Each structure stands twice: as C-alpha cells, then as structure tokens.
VMD Tcl script that draws the C-alpha trace (Angstrom):
set ca {
  {-155.38 -93.73 15.05}
  {-158.45 -95.70 16.17}
  {-159.22 -98.80 14.13}
  {-162.77 -97.52 13.63}
  {-161.68 -94.14 12.20}
  {-162.79 -94.75 8.62}
  {-162.12 -91.27 7.21}
  {-158.77 -91.00 8.96}
  {-157.57 -94.19 7.25}
  {-158.36 -92.95 3.74}
  {-155.81 -91.04 1.73}
  {-156.63 -87.38 1.10}
  {-157.74 -87.80 -2.51}
  {-160.03 -90.75 -1.75}
  {-161.52 -88.96 1.23}
  {-162.18 -85.84 -0.84}
  {-163.82 -87.93 -3.61}
  {-166.09 -89.64 -1.09}
  {-167.17 -86.44 0.66}
  {-167.90 -84.80 -2.68}
  {-170.73 -87.33 -3.08}
  {-172.26 -86.47 0.29}
  {-174.73 -83.95 1.66}
  {-173.66 -82.38 4.95}
  {-176.03 -81.96 7.89}
  {-175.52 -80.07 11.14}
  {-177.25 -81.43 14.21}
  {-177.95 -79.88 17.57}
  {-177.62 -81.86 20.77}
  {-180.50 -84.32 20.99}
  {-181.29 -84.22 17.26}
  {-181.73 -87.55 15.51}
  {-179.73 -88.69 12.51}
  {-182.44 -91.31 12.13}
  {-184.90 -93.26 14.26}
  {-186.12 -96.83 14.40}
  {-188.26 -97.62 11.31}
  {-186.92 -94.69 9.25}
  {-185.93 -95.68 5.70}
  {-182.48 -97.28 5.61}
  {-181.34 -95.85 2.30}
  {-178.24 -93.86 3.28}
  {-174.80 -94.28 4.83}
  {-173.36 -91.69 7.21}
  {-169.95 -90.35 8.18}
  {-169.46 -88.44 11.40}
  {-167.45 -85.29 10.66}
  {-167.64 -83.60 14.07}
  {-169.22 -84.15 17.48}
  {-170.43 -87.40 19.04}
  {-173.42 -89.66 18.40}
  {-174.97 -92.62 20.17}
  {-176.65 -95.65 18.65}
  {-179.32 -97.24 20.82}
  {-182.57 -99.16 21.11}
  {-185.40 -98.80 23.61}
  {-186.54 -101.64 25.81}
  {-190.30 -102.34 26.04}
  {-190.41 -100.24 29.23}
  {-188.72 -97.28 27.49}
  {-185.17 -97.64 28.83}
  {-182.30 -96.78 26.49}
  {-179.79 -99.52 25.74}
  {-176.79 -97.82 24.15}
  {-174.97 -100.03 21.67}
  {-172.33 -97.67 20.40}
  {-170.84 -94.20 20.72}
  {-169.55 -92.75 17.45}
  {-166.69 -90.27 17.11}
  {-165.40 -88.13 14.24}
  {-164.22 -90.13 11.26}
  {-166.49 -93.10 11.89}
  {-168.97 -94.54 9.39}
  {-172.40 -95.80 10.46}
  {-175.70 -96.91 9.00}
  {-173.97 -99.54 6.86}
  {-175.60 -102.69 8.14}
  {-179.12 -101.37 7.71}
  {-178.69 -99.73 4.32}
  {-180.18 -102.69 2.43}
  {-182.77 -103.38 5.13}
  {-186.16 -102.71 3.49}
  {-188.11 -102.68 6.75}
  {-186.39 -99.53 7.94}
  {-183.81 -98.73 10.56}
  {-183.51 -101.12 13.47}
  {-181.82 -98.63 15.84}
  {-181.90 -94.91 16.55}
  {-178.89 -92.59 16.21}
  {-178.89 -89.33 18.18}
  {-176.39 -86.49 18.53}
  {-174.94 -86.32 22.05}
  {-173.55 -82.83 21.35}
  {-173.56 -80.40 18.39}
  {-172.43 -82.56 15.49}
  {-171.99 -82.68 11.74}
  {-172.57 -85.70 9.52}
  {-172.11 -86.44 5.84}
  {-175.04 -88.35 4.33}
  {-174.51 -90.46 1.21}
  {-177.23 -92.41 -0.59}
  {-176.68 -96.16 -0.55}
  {-176.54 -96.21 -4.35}
  {-173.82 -93.54 -4.51}
  {-171.87 -95.23 -1.74}
  {-171.98 -98.55 -3.57}
  {-170.76 -96.79 -6.72}
  {-167.87 -95.33 -4.74}
  {-166.91 -98.79 -3.44}
  {-166.95 -100.24 -6.95}
  {-164.53 -97.51 -8.04}
  {-162.38 -97.96 -4.90}
  {-162.29 -101.69 -4.07}
  {-159.53 -101.17 -1.50}
  {-162.04 -99.19 0.60}
  {-164.34 -102.23 0.69}
  {-161.56 -104.17 2.42}
  {-161.13 -101.35 4.92}
  {-164.87 -101.42 5.67}
  {-164.70 -105.16 6.33}
  {-161.88 -104.57 8.83}
  {-163.79 -101.77 10.57}
  {-167.02 -103.76 10.83}
  {-165.10 -106.77 12.16}
  {-163.39 -104.56 14.76}
  {-166.72 -103.09 15.84}
  {-168.36 -106.50 16.09}
  {-165.42 -107.69 18.18}
  {-165.87 -104.80 20.59}
  {-169.61 -105.49 20.86}
  {-168.94 -109.20 21.47}
  {-166.44 -108.36 24.21}
  {-168.97 -106.03 25.81}
  {-171.60 -108.78 25.79}
  {-169.17 -111.08 27.58}
  {-168.31 -108.58 30.30}
  {-171.99 -107.66 30.76}
  {-172.57 -111.32 31.61}
  {-169.40 -112.03 33.61}
  {-168.03 -108.88 35.25}
  {-169.09 -106.84 38.25}
  {-170.23 -103.24 37.82}
  {-166.84 -101.68 38.59}
  {-165.03 -103.84 36.05}
  {-167.70 -103.13 33.40}
  {-167.35 -99.38 33.76}
  {-163.55 -99.59 33.86}
  {-163.48 -101.69 30.67}
  {-165.82 -99.30 28.91}
  {-163.63 -96.32 29.81}
  {-160.44 -98.15 28.76}
  {-162.01 -98.98 25.38}
  {-163.24 -95.42 25.02}
  {-159.79 -93.97 25.74}
  {-158.31 -96.17 23.02}
  {-160.79 -94.82 20.47}
  {-161.08 -91.19 21.54}
  {-157.61 -89.72 21.81}
  {-155.54 -86.80 20.60}
  {-153.69 -87.87 17.43}
  {-150.82 -85.52 18.28}
  {-149.72 -87.21 21.50}
  {-152.03 -90.19 21.96}
  {-153.46 -88.82 25.22}
  {-157.10 -89.56 25.96}
  {-159.29 -86.53 25.37}
  {-161.82 -85.34 27.95}
  {-165.25 -86.53 26.93}
  {-168.68 -85.30 27.89}
  {-170.45 -88.47 28.99}
  {-173.33 -88.37 31.43}
  {-173.61 -90.84 34.27}
  {-176.85 -92.06 32.69}
  {-175.13 -92.75 29.36}
  {-172.42 -94.75 31.11}
  {-175.08 -96.67 33.01}
  {-177.05 -97.38 29.83}
  {-174.07 -98.79 27.94}
  {-172.69 -100.87 30.83}
  {-176.01 -102.23 32.06}
  {-175.94 -100.77 35.58}
  {-178.18 -98.39 37.48}
  {-177.35 -94.69 37.25}
  {-176.76 -94.50 41.01}
  {-174.28 -97.36 40.72}
  {-172.45 -95.62 37.89}
  {-172.30 -92.39 39.89}
  {-170.90 -94.20 42.94}
  {-168.21 -96.02 40.92}
  {-167.17 -92.93 39.00}
  {-166.91 -91.05 42.29}
  {-164.72 -93.83 43.68}
  {-162.42 -93.68 40.62}
  {-162.20 -89.90 40.99}
  {-161.29 -90.13 44.68}
  {-158.53 -92.61 43.81}
  {-157.06 -90.31 41.17}
  {-157.94 -92.56 38.26}
  {-160.33 -90.04 36.70}
  {-161.03 -86.34 36.94}
  {-164.25 -84.54 36.10}
  {-164.24 -80.91 35.02}
  {-166.96 -78.95 33.27}
  {-168.98 -82.20 33.09}
  {-166.24 -83.92 31.08}
  {-164.39 -87.04 32.18}
  {-160.61 -87.29 31.80}
  {-158.66 -90.48 32.43}
  {-155.69 -89.67 34.65}
  {-154.22 -93.13 35.19}
  {-154.96 -95.52 32.30}
  {-152.77 -98.34 33.69}
  {-154.57 -98.35 37.02}
  {-157.94 -98.19 35.29}
  {-156.91 -101.22 33.21}
  {-156.17 -103.11 36.43}
  {-159.69 -102.39 37.69}
  {-161.01 -103.58 34.31}
  {-159.19 -106.90 34.72}
  {-160.86 -107.70 38.03}
  {-163.62 -110.30 38.16}
  {-166.29 -111.00 40.76}
}
mol new
graphics top color blue
foreach p $ca { graphics top sphere $p radius 0.5 }
foreach p [lrange $ca 0 end-1] q [lrange $ca 1 end] { graphics top cylinder $p $q radius 0.2 }
display resetview
C-alpha cells in the first residue's frame, strides 16, 4: 500500500464515518476540482480516477507538482488559507472525489486523533517526495529525471493484489511538465526506454516492464 493512500490506511469503520460527512462529486476529464484563488474551505479525497495539482508560470506553462491517485487526500494545506487556493487541481481522466468542509473535517479529527497522526505522516511523505524532486530537477540529466519520476510513480500506483505497477495514462506533455523537460525530450527518452524493453505503451498507457533496469537509469548522474 502506498504511504500516501490515506483512505486505504483507515480501518473500515473510520473510513465509513469519514465518507458519511462528505459530498461526492463526479468529474469528467479536464474538469477542475478547484482553481487558483477559489475559496479554500474544503478538504478532498480522491475516490476514483487521477488528478493533477499544478501552477501556471507567467508565460502560461503548466508546472505539475503532484499527481493524485485513489485514496489520497488533498487540499489540506490550503484549507485555512483565507486568500484562496494557491494551486489548481484538475481531473486527468473521469474521476470521483469526496468533498468535506474544513469545519466538518476538523470535527472528525478531534473525534479520531489517531487520524491526525496519520495525516502528519502522509504530509511528511509527500513533502519528502517533493524535496527529492527538487533536488533531481537541479542535479540530474533529463533521462535520470524521467526514470526517477516513473520509479516513484510505480511505487505509488500499483495493484494491491500482486504489487505490480499498473498501466497509467500519462501524456508525454504531463511527464515533461512534472520533470522540467521539453515535450520533445520526454518523447525521445520514453521512446528510448520502450526500445530497450524498459517500458511498453499500449492504448496510450505506459507500463513499466523492467523496474530494476529503470531504477539503474534513475541512479545515473550527468
């Protein structure tokens, strides 16, 4: 189970109690959960699908900070931020979220203090991943950046039955935006990994075929 899978780490009764406080929303691909400057008065749980958290540069380029997968919680950091949301969250595919008002979520945490400790662990894990990404954006070449991103993704997005990485529908542009490379560079590197048997692409979804070899590419430095 991924360390960031909040719902998956709750026992059934606690999870049911939490979701009973929430309003469910279905989102089509490209729909926003929220945008920059929207009121930050709710916390969200991803029930199905995939979302991306990003900001726009002054010239309009997306900088993706995070991909979210089922079970993950988001919107926490900005909930008490009175100036509105600082990032945008968009559905990458048809998705479903549970929306809980900040007040109701705080009430839930008061009644379940053990969940507060779990949230601290999850936020710390996420911050650690973001810090690691900042380091490799500064220090690694493009191939190592993309390999590290895919290794991290495989660790988070896997089949709980056998631990195998699931195919995931990521565009070359999304991979470029989160690793800080040009789309053409991402396309070239992904093609190289495919030719070497490290990845396969089918129906626009990427599958990792050789995680150990991919990890070796991730460990390379300029």
